[in-house]
Steps between C-alpha positions, in 0.01 A plus 500: 500500500510877539271623778323740263366198307336346806119473456428766762757740352493454122394808301263493206784591259713204616200269494413604144859449387516139625153419369596635159829308501300179548283573195800589285701190589208263448462632143833338412393148597488199266171468309362223725563691823379825347174324414461386861559856620232632264261229616557568871488881492263572210306216339362311802412815703316644197310174441399480868391866497279434198343195666434713806312750282308215339376381839745244645877509528689170500814333362521205265731213591731582206535859624587383851759261356656780294519726805667222698748454214579873519549472877740206463701673226551823693497367857612192690470191281292216647458219245214330684286814512401499132394133521283563806327797336443295182320233704212736589178438299406776253162570661652505850749768397231714342264457798765567767649807331149642443421450868826669609447797268144534629636523856735778385204703373343476848812555711819678379706301754625195305534258795174309432569487125852368569352220714247413229762477223730294724248214477626434146791257470834676465358839600643649818481862625774617259340357184153599623618859532623486138151398383339774711748755366366431150150571632603825671853611403442843654471389863598131525877430508655175381689316776842498336822431689635840402192692619490317833869557573491865402185585698645330808847649476605582857730796571622652824535871579833516313352345187683170546328167440383335821607140539240345726193282499176684442157337548665159484650565156874461448647839407829433319584843366156503335631422151488128582228516762310176550141505372235247605231615254227506763169686505635701797800616296273601212274696737810698598590558133148624424499738797843646423427531127176685572681745730775558243250538217308767687815695590648493148164582339475808718856605413455433126153652470388192307400142591790261564413136437595186688639350180724807460633447853560133416717603201701759693556255786636241258767741369588640845536152653710372210725805532538433874595137433762608247636751753521231766690270262745779416566627852383220726253740662158614385568854618688784330830428673643149556527425872831454678454126553460445129807713421712307754380166367585610148865544600532131594573263211241225451579148617668289227234232556207737459589780266211730428399559145556849374181702485446610141506873449151650472387586150547860402157669480373608160529875432119535502480327840780720633314807372186397690693427817640855500147640489364820341750724679804278447805575290481433121536137388670407172482184291808313378531732198501809723147627427298641790185302590153650541381418853136606443467288185652194671247534785219528245619188313526294816133533591235241437484421127191635328291297263516616136230757426411761242799716586738205457345419161540862389864495609559178304341654189718810534813286542417314179443827313829640630678181398365526146604865479851422629535226238392749233757757616772234502397368159441151636200259494276529807557142620822596675685291761504646851879518499505691173254749651744547789778557249289774337446668839874485562580649160250786548636564850860520380417723202297742714734489800240354735487204739352173372196516731424860396410397144129497414289573192583870520872426470444276195317785322779742592760249375318475164467879465875540550561271203654201675466165323590137556745325275386188317551194720630711791340278764467173306778304674593649840786346696445322832663794679258742333202282594615496861549878502148559367359254752658697785363826361149351482506333841315722747494798261140578601611546865742782417420865559365672191435169326273492193493119493183468711 
């Protein structure tokens, strides 16, 4: 891991980039996992906040089980954990979580609340911190493997990873550091997260949350693990011992499996990693991406409101007007609408993503028309071409597809 990404060195810009990358990548998850993400980061915290306003914050057993399911899906899988949690009585879960949350309102240090929650079956310091994070996502970090390893990354004066034992914890290049999931380890996480939060908040001029640090740590730690797999060292440069060992052929009896090449990052992720002052990033069709818009899209999703309803109404009106200009019924297939945009773009000499309602009106004024049945039976190649034009068109600079 590059020294500049160490917790005591990381800048706000780098922190924001990794946090945003997490949000972007989690949007491309399967529906089931996406639902768990929404539940963990939005639904449960909002429900708990409302209960707090109503007089008493607590968690239902079903909510605790869902949070544990999220933890098992995105962390280390322990098959017995879900069964243990399920064995807790409904009233006991409600009573214990209410008691722990009450302690948090009296004392911002979570140690007593962690101990209280740990009385439930299947709930240790790590899972307890997850429940407390839903109560107070601003200041309480979740005890994830990635957060622990990142916050405790040890470097020497030259920026190289220290290989030693620290506080009785095995330090194996940090990326694979042993974790015991103790209350003492969580106390260290809480202390270091608080210090980092305060420093980044001061640098950013806005509050930085513990849950934001959790997300950034996940991406940074995963990147460090990928780097270690590629080079054999978690640092920027592979060490000499690793290079020498690489020259020796593996034993015929124990041949090592080839490490699969890391997946190429999506253009939007690459754009975020470069930051606001980075060089331009282009998608696979060669269009430049809009960094500011990608950052805006990667934030916490907003619930539909009046503005969203107005935008939907306007989109429907525009769709009806486009159908009128094209001489087609207004119940048009999405792909045919893309074909219209492509036709207008080609006739007016513009890029596909630069076509909006204004361009349709201009196209009509210039006397362009569609031929009968022009888009009735497109070839597979044409469908694929239109799909590529549509994919990520809203992320391009100057896009009118937003």
